[in-house]
A tleap script that builds the chain and sets N, CA, C and O, in Angstrom:
source leaprc.protein.ff14SB
mol = sequence {
  NMET VAL THR GLU LEU ALA THR THR SER TYR
  VAL THR SER GLU PRO PHE GLU VAL ALA ILE
  GLU SER LEU ARG ARG ALA LEU SER ASP VAL
  ASP LEU ARG ILE VAL ALA GLU LEU ASP ILE
  ALA GLU HIE ILE TYR GLU LYS LEU MET VAL
  GLY MET ALA PRO CYS ARG ILE VAL LEU VAL
  THR GLY PRO PRO GLU VAL CYS GLY GLU LEU
  VAL VAL ASP PRO ARG ALA ALA TRP ALA THR
  PRO LEU HIE ILE VAL VAL ALA ALA ARG SER
  SER ARG ALA GLU PHE HIE LEU LEU ARG ALA
  LEU PRO ALA ASP ILE GLY PRO LEU ASP GLY
  SER THR LEU ARG VAL LEU HIE HIE LEU GLN
  ALA ARG THR ALA GLN ALA VAL GLU ARG ILE
  ALA MET ARG SER SER LEU VAL CSER
}
set mol.1.N position { 0.836 -1.173 0.000 }
set mol.1.CA position { 0.000 0.000 0.000 }
set mol.1.C position { 0.884 1.240 0.000 }
set mol.1.O position { 1.817 1.339 0.797 }
set mol.2.N position { 0.594 2.190 -0.894 }
set mol.2.CA position { 1.394 3.391 -1.034 }
set mol.2.C position { 0.621 4.569 -0.478 }
set mol.2.O position { -0.583 4.690 -0.702 }
set mol.3.N position { 1.311 5.441 0.247 }
set mol.3.CA position { 0.646 6.560 0.896 }
set mol.3.C position { 0.450 7.758 -0.020 }
set mol.3.O position { -0.350 8.636 0.303 }
set mol.4.N position { 1.142 7.831 -1.142 }
set mol.4.CA position { 1.024 8.933 -2.085 }
set mol.4.C position { 1.379 8.408 -3.464 }
set mol.4.O position { 1.707 7.233 -3.629 }
set mol.5.N position { 1.310 9.293 -4.459 }
set mol.5.CA position { 1.688 8.856 -5.799 }
set mol.5.C position { 3.079 8.238 -5.765 }
set mol.5.O position { 3.986 8.761 -5.118 }
set mol.6.N position { 3.236 7.137 -6.458 }
set mol.6.CA position { 4.474 6.372 -6.374 }
set mol.6.C position { 5.613 6.970 -7.182 }
set mol.6.O position { 6.778 6.754 -6.846 }
set mol.7.N position { 5.312 7.714 -8.235 }
set mol.7.CA position { 6.381 8.217 -9.091 }
set mol.7.C position { 6.206 9.695 -9.404 }
set mol.7.O position { 5.110 10.252 -9.332 }
set mol.8.N position { 7.321 10.298 -9.750 }
set mol.8.CA position { 7.336 11.624 -10.338 }
set mol.8.C position { 7.862 11.430 -11.753 }
set mol.8.O position { 8.862 10.743 -11.962 }
set mol.9.N position { 7.194 12.026 -12.710 }
set mol.9.CA position { 7.561 11.837 -14.115 }
set mol.9.C position { 8.136 13.113 -14.707 }
set mol.9.O position { 7.749 14.223 -14.343 }
set mol.10.N position { 9.067 12.924 -15.625 }
set mol.10.CA position { 9.726 14.018 -16.318 }
set mol.10.C position { 9.783 13.661 -17.795 }
set mol.10.O position { 9.748 12.485 -18.160 }
set mol.11.N position { 9.870 14.677 -18.641 }
set mol.11.CA position { 9.970 14.445 -20.076 }
set mol.11.C position { 11.061 15.355 -20.651 }
set mol.11.O position { 11.251 16.484 -20.199 }
set mol.12.N position { 11.763 14.841 -21.645 }
set mol.12.CA position { 12.786 15.611 -22.343 }
set mol.12.C position { 12.534 15.484 -23.837 }
set mol.12.O position { 11.934 14.511 -24.293 }
set mol.13.N position { 12.987 16.456 -24.582 }
set mol.13.CA position { 12.843 16.389 -26.035 }
set mol.13.C position { 13.960 15.557 -26.669 }
set mol.13.O position { 13.944 15.298 -27.872 }
set mol.14.N position { 14.921 15.147 -25.857 }
set mol.14.CA position { 16.033 14.339 -26.383 }
set mol.14.C position { 15.566 12.929 -26.717 }
set mol.14.O position { 14.706 12.378 -26.030 }
set mol.15.N position { 16.130 12.343 -27.770 }
set mol.15.CA position { 15.828 10.938 -28.048 }
set mol.15.C position { 16.421 10.040 -26.962 }
set mol.15.O position { 17.292 10.467 -26.204 }
set mol.16.N position { 15.953 8.816 -26.892 }
set mol.16.CA position { 16.272 7.891 -25.809 }
set mol.16.C position { 17.765 7.784 -25.512 }
set mol.16.O position { 18.170 8.033 -24.377 }
set mol.17.N position { 18.589 7.427 -26.477 }
set mol.17.CA position { 20.024 7.202 -26.219 }
set mol.17.C position { 20.724 8.469 -25.764 }
set mol.17.O position { 21.605 8.411 -24.906 }
set mol.18.N position { 20.352 9.612 -26.321 }
set mol.18.CA position { 20.935 10.885 -25.892 }
set mol.18.C position { 20.495 11.187 -24.461 }
set mol.18.O position { 21.294 11.664 -23.655 }
set mol.19.N position { 19.230 10.911 -24.142 }
set mol.19.CA position { 18.707 11.138 -22.795 }
set mol.19.C position { 19.440 10.268 -21.768 }
set mol.19.O position { 19.717 10.724 -20.659 }
set mol.20.N position { 19.752 9.030 -22.128 }
set mol.20.CA position { 20.507 8.149 -21.223 }
set mol.20.C position { 21.878 8.758 -20.932 }
set mol.20.O position { 22.310 8.787 -19.779 }
set mol.21.N position { 22.557 9.239 -21.957 }
set mol.21.CA position { 23.878 9.859 -21.760 }
set mol.21.C position { 23.762 11.123 -20.922 }
set mol.21.O position { 24.597 11.364 -20.050 }
set mol.22.N position { 22.741 11.930 -21.172 }
set mol.22.CA position { 22.526 13.145 -20.382 }
set mol.22.C position { 22.257 12.791 -18.923 }
set mol.22.O position { 22.742 13.473 -18.020 }
set mol.23.N position { 21.492 11.735 -18.689 }
set mol.23.CA position { 21.206 11.295 -17.328 }
set mol.23.C position { 22.487 10.859 -16.619 }
set mol.23.O position { 22.707 11.217 -15.462 }
set mol.24.N position { 23.316 10.104 -17.292 }
set mol.24.CA position { 24.583 9.673 -16.689 }
set mol.24.C position { 25.413 10.867 -16.231 }
set mol.24.O position { 25.933 10.878 -15.116 }
set mol.25.N position { 25.536 11.880 -17.102 }
set mol.25.CA position { 26.311 13.079 -16.766 }
set mol.25.C position { 25.668 13.848 -15.612 }
set mol.25.O position { 26.356 14.277 -14.686 }
set mol.26.N position { 24.352 14.017 -15.672 }
set mol.26.CA position { 23.651 14.783 -14.635 }
set mol.26.C position { 23.779 14.118 -13.264 }
set mol.26.O position { 23.973 14.805 -12.261 }
set mol.27.N position { 23.675 12.801 -13.211 }
set mol.27.CA position { 23.835 12.073 -11.948 }
set mol.27.C position { 25.252 12.224 -11.416 }
set mol.27.O position { 25.451 12.456 -10.224 }
set mol.28.N position { 26.225 12.095 -12.289 }
set mol.28.CA position { 27.626 12.239 -11.891 }
set mol.28.C position { 27.896 13.647 -11.351 }
set mol.28.O position { 28.656 13.813 -10.397 }
set mol.29.N position { 27.274 14.655 -11.962 }
set mol.29.CA position { 27.472 16.039 -11.536 }
set mol.29.C position { 27.000 16.291 -10.101 }
set mol.29.O position { 27.515 17.188 -9.433 }
set mol.30.N position { 26.029 15.512 -9.621 }
set mol.30.CA position { 25.545 15.685 -8.239 }
set mol.30.C position { 26.064 14.566 -7.332 }
set mol.30.O position { 25.491 14.292 -6.278 }
set mol.31.N position { 27.155 13.926 -7.757 }
set mol.31.CA position { 27.856 12.910 -6.970 }
set mol.31.C position { 27.006 11.672 -6.680 }
set mol.31.O position { 27.078 11.098 -5.593 }
set mol.32.N position { 26.200 11.269 -7.665 }
set mol.32.CA position { 25.467 10.009 -7.572 }
set mol.32.C position { 26.089 9.020 -8.544 }
set mol.32.O position { 26.613 9.406 -9.589 }
set mol.33.N position { 26.027 7.743 -8.192 }
set mol.33.CA position { 26.649 6.702 -9.005 }
set mol.33.C position { 25.607 5.753 -9.562 }
set mol.33.O position { 24.656 5.379 -8.876 }
set mol.34.N position { 25.797 5.372 -10.804 }
set mol.34.CA position { 24.960 4.343 -11.414 }
set mol.34.C position { 25.619 3.010 -11.099 }
set mol.34.O position { 26.776 2.784 -11.453 }
set mol.35.N position { 24.881 2.124 -10.433 }
set mol.35.CA position { 25.445 0.822 -10.083 }
set mol.35.C position { 25.031 -0.256 -11.085 }
set mol.35.O position { 25.668 -1.307 -11.160 }
set mol.36.N position { 23.976 -0.004 -11.852 }
set mol.36.CA position { 23.557 -0.959 -12.886 }
set mol.36.C position { 22.537 -0.300 -13.794 }
set mol.36.O position { 21.868 0.665 -13.423 }
set mol.37.N position { 22.440 -0.854 -14.998 }
set mol.37.CA position { 21.390 -0.468 -15.942 }
set mol.37.C position { 20.764 -1.750 -16.456 }
set mol.37.O position { 21.459 -2.633 -16.959 }
set mol.38.N position { 19.465 -1.848 -16.330 }
set mol.38.CA position { 18.740 -3.031 -16.781 }
set mol.38.C position { 17.974 -2.671 -18.046 }
set mol.38.O position { 17.084 -1.821 -18.017 }
set mol.39.N position { 18.319 -3.318 -19.157 }
set mol.39.CA position { 17.651 -3.050 -20.426 }
set mol.39.C position { 16.399 -3.919 -20.513 }
set mol.39.O position { 16.458 -5.078 -20.923 }
set mol.40.N position { 15.282 -3.347 -20.125 }
set mol.40.CA position { 14.024 -4.085 -20.047 }
set mol.40.C position { 13.542 -4.504 -21.429 }
set mol.40.O position { 13.086 -5.634 -21.604 }
set mol.41.N position { 13.635 -3.613 -22.414 }
set mol.41.CA position { 13.172 -3.938 -23.770 }
set mol.41.C position { 13.959 -5.120 -24.343 }
set mol.41.O position { 13.386 -6.015 -24.963 }
set mol.42.N position { 15.267 -5.111 -24.130 }
set mol.42.CA position { 16.091 -6.212 -24.628 }
set mol.42.C position { 15.743 -7.522 -23.923 }
set mol.42.O position { 15.650 -8.574 -24.556 }
set mol.43.N position { 15.554 -7.445 -22.616 }
set mol.43.CA position { 15.206 -8.636 -21.833 }
set mol.43.C position { 13.884 -9.240 -22.314 }
set mol.43.O position { 13.777 -10.455 -22.483 }
set mol.44.N position { 12.891 -8.398 -22.531 }
set mol.44.CA position { 11.590 -8.894 -23.007 }
set mol.44.C position { 11.729 -9.506 -24.394 }
set mol.44.O position { 11.110 -10.527 -24.695 }
set mol.45.N position { 12.543 -8.878 -25.236 }
set mol.45.CA position { 12.733 -9.436 -26.571 }
set mol.45.C position { 13.424 -10.799 -26.505 }
set mol.45.O position { 13.021 -11.741 -27.187 }
set mol.46.N position { 14.467 -10.896 -25.677 }
set mol.46.CA position { 15.191 -12.162 -25.545 }
set mol.46.C position { 14.312 -13.279 -24.992 }
set mol.46.O position { 14.405 -14.419 -25.448 }
set mol.47.N position { 13.471 -12.972 -24.030 }
set mol.47.CA position { 12.656 -14.000 -23.379 }
set mol.47.C position { 11.363 -14.314 -24.128 }
set mol.47.O position { 10.928 -15.465 -24.175 }
set mol.48.N position { 10.754 -13.284 -24.714 }
set mol.48.CA position { 9.427 -13.469 -25.307 }
set mol.48.C position { 9.369 -13.211 -26.810 }
set mol.48.O position { 8.346 -13.452 -27.451 }
set mol.49.N position { 10.481 -12.716 -27.367 }
set mol.49.CA position { 10.522 -12.363 -28.785 }
set mol.49.C position { 9.463 -11.311 -29.129 }
set mol.49.O position { 8.852 -11.345 -30.197 }
set mol.50.N position { 9.269 -10.388 -28.202 }
set mol.50.CA position { 8.330 -9.287 -28.388 }
set mol.50.C position { 9.136 -7.992 -28.405 }
set mol.50.O position { 9.862 -7.692 -27.457 }
set mol.51.N position { 9.005 -7.233 -29.482 }
set mol.51.CA position { 9.701 -5.960 -29.583 }
set mol.51.C position { 8.913 -4.858 -28.901 }
set mol.51.O position { 7.683 -4.844 -28.933 }
set mol.52.N position { 9.625 -3.947 -28.292 }
set mol.52.CA position { 8.983 -2.801 -27.651 }
set mol.52.C position { 9.931 -1.617 -27.702 }
set mol.52.O position { 11.113 -1.770 -28.011 }
set mol.53.N position { 9.413 -0.446 -27.399 }
set mol.53.CA position { 10.235 0.763 -27.372 }
set mol.53.C position { 11.322 0.609 -26.310 }
set mol.53.O position { 11.127 -0.091 -25.317 }
set mol.54.N position { 12.462 1.261 -26.519 }
set mol.54.CA position { 13.540 1.171 -25.534 }
set mol.54.C position { 13.074 1.574 -24.134 }
set mol.54.O position { 12.331 2.540 -23.962 }
set mol.55.N position { 13.526 0.818 -23.153 }
set mol.55.CA position { 13.182 1.079 -21.755 }
set mol.55.C position { 14.292 0.507 -20.880 }
set mol.55.O position { 14.657 -0.661 -21.010 }
set mol.56.N position { 14.827 1.342 -19.985 }
set mol.56.CA position { 15.861 0.893 -19.058 }
set mol.56.C position { 15.521 1.318 -17.651 }
set mol.56.O position { 14.881 2.344 -17.424 }
set mol.57.N position { 15.961 0.511 -16.717 }
set mol.57.CA position { 15.914 0.904 -15.316 }
set mol.57.C position { 17.352 1.206 -14.917 }
set mol.57.O position { 18.232 0.351 -15.016 }
set mol.58.N position { 17.572 2.423 -14.470 }
set mol.58.CA position { 18.892 2.871 -14.043 }
set mol.58.C position { 18.887 2.851 -12.511 }
set mol.58.O position { 18.060 3.504 -11.874 }
set mol.59.N position { 19.816 2.096 -11.936 }
set mol.59.CA position { 19.913 1.941 -10.476 }
set mol.59.C position { 20.985 2.888 -9.955 }
set mol.59.O position { 22.135 2.837 -10.391 }
set mol.60.N position { 20.600 3.753 -9.018 }
set mol.60.CA position { 21.438 4.858 -8.575 }
set mol.60.C position { 21.643 4.809 -7.066 }
set mol.60.O position { 20.722 4.505 -6.307 }
set mol.61.N position { 22.857 5.113 -6.652 }
set mol.61.CA position { 23.158 5.231 -5.224 }
set mol.61.C position { 24.065 6.437 -5.014 }
set mol.61.O position { 24.638 6.987 -5.954 }
set mol.62.N position { 24.172 6.822 -3.769 }
set mol.62.CA position { 25.028 7.939 -3.418 }
set mol.62.C position { 26.391 7.456 -2.992 }
set mol.62.O position { 26.675 6.258 -3.027 }
set mol.63.N position { 27.236 8.387 -2.589 }
set mol.63.CA position { 28.573 8.004 -2.131 }
set mol.63.C position { 28.481 7.212 -0.824 }
set mol.63.O position { 27.525 7.382 -0.068 }
set mol.64.N position { 29.460 6.352 -0.552 }
set mol.64.CA position { 29.429 5.509 0.654 }
set mol.64.C position { 29.265 6.300 1.950 }
set mol.64.O position { 28.608 5.826 2.877 }
set mol.65.N position { 29.840 7.475 2.029 }
set mol.65.CA position { 29.723 8.246 3.270 }
set mol.65.C position { 28.284 8.700 3.533 }
set mol.65.O position { 27.926 8.977 4.678 }
set mol.66.N position { 27.463 8.777 2.494 }
set mol.66.CA position { 26.052 9.124 2.653 }
set mol.66.C position { 25.215 7.866 2.864 }
set mol.66.O position { 24.367 7.821 3.756 }
set mol.67.N position { 25.453 6.854 2.049 }
set mol.67.CA position { 24.613 5.652 2.075 }
set mol.67.C position { 24.982 4.681 3.180 }
set mol.67.O position { 24.231 3.739 3.434 }
set mol.68.N position { 26.098 4.874 3.838 }
set mol.68.CA position { 26.495 3.972 4.907 }
set mol.68.C position { 25.476 3.873 6.016 }
set mol.68.O position { 25.350 2.827 6.654 }
set mol.69.N position { 24.741 4.955 6.256 }
set mol.69.CA position { 23.725 4.952 7.310 }
set mol.69.C position { 22.547 4.032 6.981 }
set mol.69.O position { 21.815 3.628 7.884 }
set mol.70.N position { 22.356 3.698 5.713 }
set mol.70.CA position { 21.213 2.881 5.328 }
set mol.70.C position { 21.316 1.454 5.831 }
set mol.70.O position { 20.299 0.770 5.942 }
set mol.71.N position { 22.512 0.991 6.138 }
set mol.71.CA position { 22.659 -0.379 6.631 }
set mol.71.C position { 22.134 -0.534 8.048 }
set mol.71.O position { 21.947 -1.657 8.517 }
set mol.72.N position { 21.895 0.570 8.736 }
set mol.72.CA position { 21.386 0.525 10.107 }
set mol.72.C position { 19.976 -0.051 10.143 }
set mol.72.O position { 19.633 -0.779 11.075 }
set mol.73.N position { 19.153 0.262 9.144 }
set mol.73.CA position { 17.763 -0.170 9.121 }
set mol.73.C position { 17.542 -1.089 7.918 }
set mol.73.O position { 17.471 -0.601 6.790 }
set mol.74.N position { 17.431 -2.405 8.126 }
set mol.74.CA position { 17.300 -3.332 6.998 }
set mol.74.C position { 16.029 -3.114 6.174 }
set mol.74.O position { 15.964 -3.553 5.026 }
set mol.75.N position { 15.021 -2.447 6.737 }
set mol.75.CA position { 13.809 -2.175 5.957 }
set mol.75.C position { 14.069 -1.178 4.843 }
set mol.75.O position { 13.253 -1.060 3.929 }
set mol.76.N position { 15.177 -0.460 4.892 }
set mol.76.CA position { 15.513 0.505 3.850 }
set mol.76.C position { 16.063 -0.175 2.604 }
set mol.76.O position { 16.215 0.467 1.565 }
set mol.77.N position { 16.359 -1.449 2.693 }
set mol.77.CA position { 16.974 -2.155 1.570 }
set mol.77.C position { 16.103 -2.171 0.318 }
set mol.77.O position { 16.631 -2.207 -0.793 }
set mol.78.N position { 14.792 -2.146 0.472 }
set mol.78.CA position { 13.909 -2.160 -0.698 }
set mol.78.C position { 14.094 -0.897 -1.541 }
set mol.78.O position { 13.831 -0.918 -2.743 }
set mol.79.N position { 14.541 0.197 -0.929 }
set mol.79.CA position { 14.584 1.497 -1.598 }
set mol.79.C position { 15.928 1.829 -2.217 }
set mol.79.O position { 16.046 2.817 -2.941 }
set mol.80.N position { 16.939 1.025 -1.946 }
set mol.80.CA position { 18.255 1.336 -2.490 }
set mol.80.C position { 18.801 0.139 -3.246 }
set mol.80.O position { 18.646 -0.994 -2.791 }
set mol.81.N position { 19.419 0.354 -4.358 }
set mol.81.CA position { 19.604 1.653 -4.979 }
set mol.81.C position { 18.275 2.213 -5.498 }
set mol.81.O position { 17.310 1.477 -5.703 }
set mol.82.N position { 18.254 3.540 -5.705 }
set mol.82.CA position { 17.065 4.175 -6.264 }
set mol.82.C position { 16.892 3.732 -7.713 }
set mol.82.O position { 17.869 3.457 -8.411 }
set mol.83.N position { 15.647 3.667 -8.153 }
set mol.83.CA position { 15.341 3.231 -9.519 }
set mol.83.C position { 14.835 4.410 -10.341 }
set mol.83.O position { 13.926 5.126 -9.922 }
set mol.84.N position { 15.428 4.604 -11.508 }
set mol.84.CA position { 14.929 5.574 -12.480 }
set mol.84.C position { 14.554 4.784 -13.726 }
set mol.84.O position { 15.400 4.114 -14.318 }
set mol.85.N position { 13.302 4.860 -14.121 }
set mol.85.CA position { 12.873 4.219 -15.358 }
set mol.85.C position { 13.019 5.253 -16.461 }
set mol.85.O position { 12.502 6.365 -16.351 }
set mol.86.N position { 13.725 4.884 -17.526 }
set mol.86.CA position { 13.882 5.747 -18.693 }
set mol.86.C position { 13.206 5.021 -19.848 }
set mol.86.O position { 13.574 3.898 -20.193 }
set mol.87.N position { 12.216 5.676 -20.439 }
set mol.87.CA position { 11.431 5.044 -21.499 }
set mol.87.C position { 11.387 5.940 -22.721 }
set mol.87.O position { 11.260 7.159 -22.609 }
set mol.88.N position { 11.493 5.325 -23.889 }
set mol.88.CA position { 11.339 6.065 -25.138 }
set mol.88.C position { 9.859 6.274 -25.410 }
set mol.88.O position { 9.043 5.374 -25.215 }
set mol.89.N position { 9.532 7.458 -25.855 }
set mol.89.CA position { 8.158 7.771 -26.230 }
set mol.89.C position { 8.260 8.619 -27.496 }
set mol.89.O position { 8.585 9.805 -27.435 }
set mol.90.N position { 7.981 8.001 -28.641 }
set mol.90.CA position { 8.156 8.661 -29.945 }
set mol.90.C position { 9.604 9.097 -30.083 }
set mol.90.O position { 10.520 8.280 -29.982 }
set mol.91.N position { 9.810 10.394 -30.315 }
set mol.91.CA position { 11.168 10.901 -30.531 }
set mol.91.C position { 11.769 11.498 -29.270 }
set mol.91.O position { 12.811 12.151 -29.333 }
set mol.92.N position { 11.138 11.287 -28.139 }
set mol.92.CA position { 11.638 11.848 -26.878 }
set mol.92.C position { 11.779 10.743 -25.833 }
set mol.92.O position { 11.505 9.572 -26.097 }
set mol.93.N position { 12.209 11.147 -24.652 }
set mol.93.CA position { 12.369 10.180 -23.558 }
set mol.93.C position { 11.651 10.688 -22.320 }
set mol.93.O position { 11.480 11.890 -22.122 }
set mol.94.N position { 11.238 9.742 -21.498 }
set mol.94.CA position { 10.594 10.032 -20.222 }
set mol.94.C position { 11.419 9.415 -19.102 }
set mol.94.O position { 12.054 8.376 -19.281 }
set mol.95.N position { 11.401 10.066 -17.950 }
set mol.95.CA position { 12.054 9.570 -16.749 }
set mol.95.C position { 10.976 9.429 -15.683 }
set mol.95.O position { 10.125 10.306 -15.536 }
set mol.96.N position { 11.012 8.334 -14.945 }
set mol.96.CA position { 10.060 8.107 -13.863 }
set mol.96.C position { 10.855 7.747 -12.607 }
set mol.96.O position { 11.618 6.781 -12.608 }
set mol.97.N position { 10.675 8.524 -11.541 }
set mol.97.CA position { 11.407 8.324 -10.293 }
set mol.97.C position { 10.454 7.881 -9.198 }
set mol.97.O position { 9.401 8.483 -8.989 }
set mol.98.N position { 10.837 6.828 -8.506 }
set mol.98.CA position { 10.076 6.390 -7.340 }
set mol.98.C position { 10.222 7.449 -6.261 }
set mol.98.O position { 11.330 7.897 -5.967 }
set mol.99.N position { 9.102 7.850 -5.674 }
set mol.99.CA position { 9.189 8.885 -4.646 }
set mol.99.C position { 8.440 8.558 -3.372 }
set mol.99.O position { 8.605 9.266 -2.379 }
set mol.100.N position { 7.632 7.526 -3.355 }
set mol.100.CA position { 6.831 7.218 -2.178 }
set mol.100.C position { 7.419 6.035 -1.421 }
set mol.100.O position { 7.990 5.114 -2.007 }
set mol.101.N position { 7.266 6.088 -0.133 }
set mol.101.CA position { 7.661 4.963 0.713 }
set mol.101.C position { 6.413 4.136 0.992 }
set mol.101.O position { 5.382 4.697 1.363 }
set mol.102.N position { 6.478 2.829 0.826 }
set mol.102.CA position { 5.288 2.021 1.109 }
set mol.102.C position { 4.916 2.083 2.582 }
set mol.102.O position { 5.779 2.005 3.456 }
set mol.103.N position { 3.650 2.220 2.839 }
set mol.103.CA position { 3.173 2.342 4.219 }
set mol.103.C position { 3.299 1.040 4.988 }
set mol.103.O position { 3.378 1.060 6.216 }
set mol.104.N position { 3.321 -0.089 4.297 }
set mol.104.CA position { 3.288 -1.369 4.993 }
set mol.104.C position { 4.648 -1.884 5.452 }
set mol.104.O position { 4.719 -2.979 6.009 }
set mol.105.N position { 5.735 -1.132 5.238 }
set mol.105.CA position { 7.029 -1.607 5.747 }
set mol.105.C position { 7.267 -1.155 7.181 }
set mol.105.O position { 8.234 -1.575 7.816 }
set mol.106.N position { 6.398 -0.310 7.685 }
set mol.106.CA position { 6.549 0.168 9.049 }
set mol.106.C position { 7.412 1.405 9.092 }
set mol.106.O position { 8.009 1.782 8.084 }
set mol.107.N position { 7.488 2.041 10.240 }
set mol.107.CA position { 8.243 3.289 10.343 }
set mol.107.C position { 9.742 3.041 10.245 }
set mol.107.O position { 10.273 2.097 10.828 }
set mol.108.N position { 10.402 3.901 9.503 }
set mol.108.CA position { 11.861 3.866 9.408 }
set mol.108.C position { 12.422 4.833 10.439 }
set mol.108.O position { 11.761 5.799 10.819 }
set mol.109.N position { 13.646 4.568 10.889 }
set mol.109.CA position { 14.233 5.494 11.849 }
set mol.109.C position { 14.555 6.816 11.153 }
set mol.109.O position { 14.668 6.877 9.929 }
set mol.110.N position { 14.697 7.856 11.942 }
set mol.110.CA position { 14.884 9.211 11.412 }
set mol.110.C position { 16.086 9.368 10.510 }
set mol.110.O position { 15.990 10.025 9.473 }
set mol.111.N position { 17.221 8.783 10.874 }
set mol.111.CA position { 18.415 8.950 10.041 }
set mol.111.C position { 18.257 8.236 8.707 }
set mol.111.O position { 18.739 8.728 7.687 }
set mol.112.N position { 17.589 7.082 8.692 }
set mol.112.CA position { 17.346 6.366 7.445 }
set mol.112.C position { 16.443 7.184 6.540 }
set mol.112.O position { 16.713 7.308 5.345 }
set mol.113.N position { 15.383 7.739 7.088 }
set mol.113.CA position { 14.482 8.578 6.301 }
set mol.113.C position { 15.207 9.787 5.726 }
set mol.113.O position { 14.996 10.143 4.567 }
set mol.114.N position { 16.057 10.418 6.524 }
set mol.114.CA position { 16.808 11.581 6.032 }
set mol.114.C position { 17.700 11.198 4.859 }
set mol.114.O position { 17.764 11.928 3.870 }
set mol.115.N position { 18.384 10.071 4.955 }
set mol.115.CA position { 19.262 9.641 3.872 }
set mol.115.C position { 18.454 9.324 2.618 }
set mol.115.O position { 18.822 9.752 1.524 }
set mol.116.N position { 17.359 8.582 2.761 }
set mol.116.CA position { 16.526 8.252 1.600 }
set mol.116.C position { 15.971 9.508 0.942 }
set mol.116.O position { 16.005 9.633 -0.283 }
set mol.117.N position { 15.464 10.433 1.741 }
set mol.117.CA position { 14.931 11.671 1.173 }
set mol.117.C position { 16.021 12.496 0.511 }
set mol.117.O position { 15.785 13.129 -0.518 }
set mol.118.N position { 17.210 12.494 1.093 }
set mol.118.CA position { 18.340 13.208 0.504 }
set mol.118.C position { 18.699 12.609 -0.864 }
set mol.118.O position { 18.899 13.341 -1.833 }
set mol.119.N position { 18.778 11.292 -0.932 }
set mol.119.CA position { 19.084 10.645 -2.212 }
set mol.119.C position { 17.988 10.908 -3.249 }
set mol.119.O position { 18.282 11.171 -4.415 }
set mol.120.N position { 16.740 10.836 -2.825 }
set mol.120.CA position { 15.641 11.125 -3.752 }
set mol.120.C position { 15.713 12.569 -4.244 }
set mol.120.O position { 15.498 12.828 -5.428 }
set mol.121.N position { 16.007 13.497 -3.363 }
set mol.121.CA position { 16.083 14.909 -3.749 }
set mol.121.C position { 17.240 15.154 -4.711 }
set mol.121.O position { 17.094 15.898 -5.681 }
set mol.122.N position { 18.390 14.531 -4.449 }
set mol.122.CA position { 19.540 14.698 -5.356 }
set mol.122.C position { 19.265 14.073 -6.718 }
set mol.122.O position { 19.670 14.605 -7.751 }
set mol.123.N position { 18.580 12.950 -6.707 }
set mol.123.CA position { 18.234 12.307 -7.972 }
set mol.123.C position { 17.278 13.194 -8.769 }
set mol.123.O position { 17.460 13.392 -9.970 }
set mol.124.N position { 16.267 13.720 -8.098 }
set mol.124.CA position { 15.324 14.625 -8.772 }
set mol.124.C position { 16.049 15.866 -9.286 }
set mol.124.O position { 15.766 16.337 -10.388 }
set mol.125.N position { 16.974 16.394 -8.502 }
set mol.125.CA position { 17.750 17.559 -8.926 }
set mol.125.C position { 18.515 17.254 -10.215 }
set mol.125.O position { 18.546 18.078 -11.129 }
set mol.126.N position { 19.124 16.089 -10.289 }
set mol.126.CA position { 19.873 15.710 -11.485 }
set mol.126.C position { 18.949 15.602 -12.698 }
set mol.126.O position { 19.263 16.116 -13.772 }
set mol.127.N position { 17.824 14.942 -12.525 }
set mol.127.CA position { 16.892 14.762 -13.643 }
set mol.127.C position { 16.315 16.107 -14.080 }
set mol.127.O position { 16.118 16.338 -15.273 }
set mol.128.N position { 16.044 16.993 -13.125 }
set mol.128.CA position { 15.476 18.302 -13.468 }
set mol.128.C position { 16.443 19.179 -14.243 }
set mol.128.O position { 16.026 20.178 -14.828 }
set mol.129.N position { 17.715 18.834 -14.263 }
set mol.129.CA position { 18.690 19.563 -15.080 }
set mol.129.C position { 18.528 19.244 -16.560 }
set mol.129.O position { 18.924 20.035 -17.417 }
set mol.130.N position { 17.946 18.086 -16.861 }
set mol.130.CA position { 17.876 17.650 -18.256 }
set mol.130.C position { 16.455 17.424 -18.759 }
set mol.130.O position { 16.255 17.149 -19.942 }
set mol.131.N position { 15.471 17.535 -17.878 }
set mol.131.CA position { 14.085 17.243 -18.269 }
set mol.131.C position { 13.136 18.123 -17.467 }
set mol.131.O position { 13.500 18.694 -16.438 }
set mol.132.N position { 11.911 18.215 -17.968 }
set mol.132.CA position { 10.873 18.992 -17.289 }
set mol.132.C position { 9.921 18.064 -16.577 }
set mol.132.O position { 9.550 17.010 -17.094 }
set mol.133.N position { 9.530 18.464 -15.388 }
set mol.133.CA position { 8.555 17.670 -14.634 }
set mol.133.C position { 7.231 17.661 -15.386 }
set mol.133.O position { 6.802 18.669 -15.948 }
set mol.134.N position { 6.611 16.517 -15.378 }
set mol.134.CA position { 5.351 16.355 -16.082 }
set mol.134.C position { 4.327 15.759 -15.151 }
set mol.134.O position { 4.550 14.693 -14.578 }
set mol.135.N position { 3.205 16.436 -14.991 }
set mol.135.CA position { 2.154 15.875 -14.143 }
set mol.135.C position { 1.337 14.852 -14.903 }
set mol.135.O position { 0.697 13.991 -14.300 }
set mol.136.N position { 1.354 14.941 -16.217 }
set mol.136.CA position { 0.614 13.988 -17.037 }
set mol.136.C position { 1.428 13.720 -18.288 }
set mol.136.O position { 1.371 14.497 -19.240 }
set mol.137.N position { 2.185 12.632 -18.301 }
set mol.137.CA position { 3.000 12.275 -19.461 }
set mol.137.C position { 2.114 11.507 -20.423 }
set mol.137.O position { 1.481 10.517 -20.056 }
set mol.138.N position { 2.080 11.983 -21.665 }
set mol.138.CA position { 1.250 11.292 -22.662 }
set mol.138.C position { 2.060 10.895 -23.866 }
set mol.138.O position { 1.523 10.304 -24.804 }
savepdb mol mol.pdb
quit
């Protein structure tokens, strides 16, 4: 159960591959690290032989001195690394950032919440450098 909208969406006029490169640079500029990229479209094609528009999940974390506090509360593990979905839509790209904490995991301690919110804010800051927030992506 989610207490608020689960994602914040952004749109850029850049095509998918250019948007991915812009995202990498923007994240690096705010001292965030990409720990993995999952090519969802390729995976679906390999497993099901179904073609779809490019879509990747970019997994992001902060520097160890910031994220080290997250090991204190094991319930925070579901939220890290942060996930950014990058999807092609026609000639542009969309970014979707998880922003809500599920209500059913129970209360997190204050320092864990501060770190998670800090990482979410830095991630949003990076994406906002290259894309515009969209309340309704179509």
